[in-house]
N, C-alpha and C positions, 0 to 999 in steps of 0.2 A: 936883813931882818934878824934881829937878835933873838926873837922868839923861836925861830926855826932851829937855831942852834941848841936851844934848851930842851927840845923834844927828847933827845936821847938820855939826858940825865935827870933834869928836874923840870918837867913841863909846866908852863904857866897854866892856871885854871882854864883859860880860854882855849888853849891848844888841846888840853885834855878833853874838854867838852867836844871839840871837833873830832878828836880821835875816837871817843866813845860813840858818837853818832855815826861816824863813818863805819866803824866796826859793826854796829847794829844793822846798818843798811846792807853791808856786805853779807852778813849772816842771812838776811831775808832774801837775798838774791841767789844763794847757792842752791842750784836745782836738785842736788842729790839729798838735801836735808829732808827729813821726814815731814817736818812741819810745812815746808814749802810744797812738797808733793801733795799733802793732804789739805792744803789751804788753811792750816791752823796757825794761830799766833805763835811766834817764837818767843817763849818766855824769857830767855836770856837776852835777846835783842831788846825786848820791852824793858827789862831791868837796866840795860845799858843806857837806853833813852831816859829812863827815870832818874838814873844817877846823874846824867848830863844836865837834866833840868834842875835837879836839886843843887848842883854846883852853881849853876847860873843864878838861881834864887838866892843862895847864900852870898854870892859875890855882890849881888845888887843890895842885899841887906848890909853888908860890910861897907859898901860905897856910901850908903845912906848915912851911916854913923860916922864915917870918916870925912865926909864932905862938909 
């Protein structure tokens, strides 16, 4: 898989999206985090998810214009 090789240097948008979402999920599962202990939202994890969604939306828009 060529995309996997790209992770270290210049990840494709789809791999970056996966990495952002994975990192957000990991943050939400760390039991020592204050937000997890208190059951509050993790603002940074939410921001990572939001960034991933924006990248996906922009990729779809680009595909729409290039197809």
